[in-house]
C-alpha positions in Angstrom: -5.7 -8.2 18.5 -3.9 -7.4 15.3 -3.0 -4.0 13.8 -2.9 -3.5 10.1 -1.0 -0.9 8.1 -1.3 -0.5 4.4 1.3 1.0 2.0 2.1 1.2 -1.6 -0.6 3.4 -2.9 0.0 6.4 -5.2 -0.7 8.0 -8.5 -0.2 5.9 -11.7 -1.3 6.2 -15.3 -3.9 3.9 -16.8 -2.3 0.6 -17.8 0.3 0.8 -15.0 0.8 -1.3 -12.0 1.0 -0.9 -8.2 1.6 -3.4 -5.4 -0.2 -2.7 -2.1 1.2 -4.2 1.1 -0.6 -4.6 4.4 1.7 -5.3 7.3 0.4 -6.8 10.5 1.6 -6.4 14.1 0.4 -7.6 17.4 -0.5 -11.1 16.3 0.6 -13.5 13.6 -1.2 -13.0 10.4 -1.3 -16.8 9.8 -4.5 -17.1 11.9 -6.5 -14.7 9.7 -8.5 -14.8 6.5 -7.6 -11.5 4.7 -9.4 -9.2 2.4 -8.9 -6.1 0.4 -11.7 -3.6 0.0 -11.9 -0.2 -1.7 -14.0 2.9 -1.4 -14.3 5.6 -4.0 -15.7 9.1 -3.1 -19.5 9.0 -2.6 -19.6 5.2 -2.9 -19.9 2.2 -0.6 -16.9 0.3 0.5 -16.7 -2.7 -1.9 -15.0 -6.0 -1.9 -11.9 -6.4 -4.1 -10.2 -9.7 -3.1 -9.7 -12.1 -0.3 -7.6 -15.1 0.6 -8.2 -17.8 3.1 -6.0 -18.5 6.1 -4.5 -21.5 4.4 -3.8 -19.4 1.3 -5.3 -22.1 -0.9 -8.3 -20.2 -2.1 -8.7 -16.7 -3.4 -11.6 -14.6 -4.4 -12.0 -11.5 -6.6 -14.7 -9.1 -7.6 -15.4 -9.6 -11.3 -14.1 -6.2 -12.3 -10.5 -7.0 -11.2 -10.3 -10.7 -12.2 -7.2 -11.3 -14.4 -5.7 -7.9 -13.4 -5.3 -8.1 -9.6 -3.7 -10.8 -7.5 -3.9 -11.2 -3.7 -1.2 -13.1 -1.9 0.2 -13.6 1.6 3.5 -14.1 3.2 2.9 -15.3 6.7 6.7 -15.3 7.5 6.7 -11.5 6.8 3.2 -11.1 8.4 2.1 -9.3 5.2 -0.6 -9.5 2.6 -0.2 -8.1 -0.8 -2.4 -6.9 -3.6 -0.7 -6.8 -7.0 -2.7 -4.5 -9.3 -1.9 -4.6 -13.1 -3.5 -2.9 -16.1 -5.0 -0.3 -13.8 -8.0 1.7 -15.0 -9.3 5.1 -13.8 -12.3 3.3 -12.3 -9.9 1.6 -9.9 -9.3 4.9 -8.2 -10.2 4.6 -4.6 -9.0 4.3 -1.0 -7.9 0.7 -0.5 -8.2 -1.1 2.8 -7.0 -4.4 4.1 -9.0 -6.4 6.6 -8.6 -9.5 8.7 -11.0 -12.1 9.9 -9.9 -14.4 12.7 -10.4 -18.0 11.4 -8.0 -19.7 13.6 -10.7 -21.9 15.2 -12.7 -22.4 12.1 -12.1 -21.9 8.4 -15.3 -23.5 7.2 -16.9 -20.2 6.1 -18.6 -20.1 2.7 -16.9 -18.4 -0.2 -19.4 -15.6 -0.1 -18.6 -14.9 3.6 -15.2 -13.4 2.6 -16.8 -11.0 0.3 -18.8 -9.2 2.9 -17.1 -6.4 4.8 -19.2 -6.8 7.9 -17.6 -10.2 8.5 -14.1 -8.8 9.1 -12.8 -8.1 12.6 -9.9 -5.7 11.9 -9.2 -3.0 9.4 -6.3 -0.9 8.4 -6.4 2.9 7.8 -6.2 2.6 4.1 -4.0 3.8 1.2 -5.0 6.0 -1.7 -4.8 4.7 -5.3 -5.3 7.2 -8.1 -5.3 6.1 -11.7 -5.1 8.9 -14.3 -6.4 8.5 -17.8 
Protein backbone atom coordinates (compact mmCIF):
# COMPACT_ATOMS: atom_id res chain seq x y z
CA UNK A 1 0.00 0.00 0.00
CA UNK A 2 1.20 3.49 -0.77
CA UNK A 3 0.48 6.78 1.02
CA UNK A 4 0.39 10.01 -0.96
CA UNK A 5 0.89 13.53 0.37
CA UNK A 6 0.42 16.60 -1.84
CA UNK A 7 2.10 19.97 -1.31
CA UNK A 8 2.81 23.17 -3.16
CA UNK A 9 -0.66 24.64 -3.39
CA UNK A 10 -1.41 28.24 -2.54
CA UNK A 11 -2.72 31.58 -3.74
CA UNK A 12 -1.37 32.98 -6.99
CA UNK A 13 -2.40 35.71 -9.41
CA UNK A 14 -3.68 34.88 -12.85
CA UNK A 15 -0.77 34.26 -15.19
CA UNK A 16 1.41 32.95 -12.41
CA UNK A 17 2.85 29.51 -11.79
CA UNK A 18 2.82 26.83 -9.12
CA UNK A 19 4.42 23.43 -8.86
CA UNK A 20 2.53 20.76 -7.00
CA UNK A 21 4.37 17.81 -5.53
CA UNK A 22 3.02 14.46 -4.42
CA UNK A 23 5.36 12.45 -2.25
CA UNK A 24 4.80 8.74 -1.76
CA UNK A 25 5.68 6.52 1.14
CA UNK A 26 5.14 2.89 1.97
CA UNK A 27 5.98 1.60 -1.49
CA UNK A 28 8.07 2.62 -4.43
CA UNK A 29 6.23 4.94 -6.77
CA UNK A 30 7.84 3.28 -9.78
CA UNK A 31 5.20 0.57 -9.86
CA UNK A 32 2.31 3.01 -10.28
CA UNK A 33 0.63 4.96 -12.99
CA UNK A 34 -0.05 8.42 -11.55
CA UNK A 35 -2.68 11.04 -12.03
CA UNK A 36 -3.69 14.51 -10.92
CA UNK A 37 -7.34 15.40 -10.46
CA UNK A 38 -9.05 18.53 -9.20
CA UNK A 39 -12.33 19.45 -7.65
CA UNK A 40 -13.87 22.90 -7.50
CA UNK A 41 -16.67 23.73 -5.06
CA UNK A 42 -19.96 22.26 -6.22
CA UNK A 43 -18.35 20.34 -9.07
CA UNK A 44 -17.32 16.78 -9.76
CA UNK A 45 -13.71 15.74 -9.35
CA UNK A 46 -12.18 15.95 -12.80
CA UNK A 47 -9.12 14.55 -14.52
CA UNK A 48 -6.21 16.94 -15.07
CA UNK A 49 -3.15 14.90 -16.07
CA UNK A 50 -1.66 11.42 -15.88
CA UNK A 51 1.61 9.67 -16.54
CA UNK A 52 2.23 6.00 -17.12
CA UNK A 53 4.52 3.92 -14.91
CA UNK A 54 7.23 4.03 -17.56
CA UNK A 55 6.93 7.80 -17.78
CA UNK A 56 6.86 7.52 -21.54
CA UNK A 57 3.31 8.72 -22.07
CA UNK A 58 1.41 11.57 -20.54
CA UNK A 59 -2.19 12.70 -20.81
CA UNK A 60 -3.92 16.01 -20.18
CA UNK A 61 -7.39 17.43 -20.15
CA UNK A 62 -7.77 19.85 -23.04
CA UNK A 63 -8.17 22.88 -20.79
CA UNK A 64 -4.62 22.55 -19.40
CA UNK A 65 -2.70 21.38 -22.46
CA UNK A 66 0.28 23.59 -23.12
CA UNK A 67 0.10 25.09 -19.61
CA UNK A 68 0.52 22.12 -17.23
CA UNK A 69 3.20 19.44 -17.23
CA UNK A 70 3.14 16.21 -15.26
CA UNK A 71 6.42 14.51 -14.46
CA UNK A 72 7.77 11.90 -12.10
CA UNK A 73 11.01 11.31 -10.25
CA UNK A 74 11.02 7.69 -9.15
CA UNK A 75 14.30 8.16 -7.29
CA UNK A 76 12.59 10.75 -5.09
CA UNK A 77 9.31 8.84 -5.03
CA UNK A 78 7.54 11.99 -6.15
CA UNK A 79 5.22 13.11 -8.93
CA UNK A 80 4.91 16.75 -9.93
CA UNK A 81 2.44 18.99 -11.66
CA UNK A 82 3.99 22.16 -13.05
CA UNK A 83 1.23 24.70 -13.65
CA UNK A 84 1.96 27.78 -15.73
CA UNK A 85 -0.23 30.58 -17.05
CA UNK A 86 -2.74 29.88 -14.33
CA UNK A 87 -6.31 31.06 -14.76
CA UNK A 88 -9.05 31.71 -12.19
CA UNK A 89 -10.89 28.66 -13.53
CA UNK A 90 -7.96 26.50 -12.38
CA UNK A 91 -8.98 27.22 -8.79
CA UNK A 92 -9.72 23.90 -7.11
CA UNK A 93 -8.52 21.32 -4.65
CA UNK A 94 -5.89 19.21 -6.41
CA UNK A 95 -5.41 15.52 -5.68
CA UNK A 96 -2.80 13.03 -6.79
CA UNK A 97 -3.72 9.42 -7.33
CA UNK A 98 -1.92 6.16 -8.00
CA UNK A 99 -2.86 3.07 -9.95
CA UNK A 100 -0.85 -0.10 -9.42
CA UNK A 101 0.28 -1.16 -12.89
CA UNK A 102 3.26 -3.25 -11.84
CA UNK A 103 1.87 -6.46 -13.32
CA UNK A 104 0.29 -4.87 -16.35
CA UNK A 105 0.62 -1.49 -18.04
CA UNK A 106 -1.51 -2.34 -21.05
CA UNK A 107 -4.43 -0.13 -20.10
CA UNK A 108 -5.92 2.15 -22.71
CA UNK A 109 -5.13 5.84 -22.74
CA UNK A 110 -8.66 6.64 -21.61
CA UNK A 111 -8.26 4.37 -18.61
CA UNK A 112 -5.95 6.87 -16.94
CA UNK A 113 -8.53 9.64 -17.29
CA UNK A 114 -11.15 7.98 -15.08
CA UNK A 115 -10.90 8.55 -11.36
CA UNK A 116 -12.60 5.27 -10.48
CA UNK A 117 -9.61 3.38 -11.87
CA UNK A 118 -7.15 4.69 -9.28
CA UNK A 119 -6.32 2.72 -6.16
CA UNK A 120 -4.85 5.36 -3.85
CA UNK A 121 -5.46 9.04 -3.24
CA UNK A 122 -3.80 11.83 -1.36
CA UNK A 123 -5.61 14.35 0.83
CA UNK A 124 -5.26 17.18 -1.66
CA UNK A 125 -3.89 20.69 -1.75
CA UNK A 126 -5.77 23.92 -2.44
CA UNK A 127 -4.90 26.05 -5.46
CA UNK A 128 -6.49 29.48 -5.70
CA UNK A 129 -5.94 31.74 -8.68
CA UNK A 130 -7.03 35.35 -8.30
CA UNK A 131 -8.02 37.51 -11.25
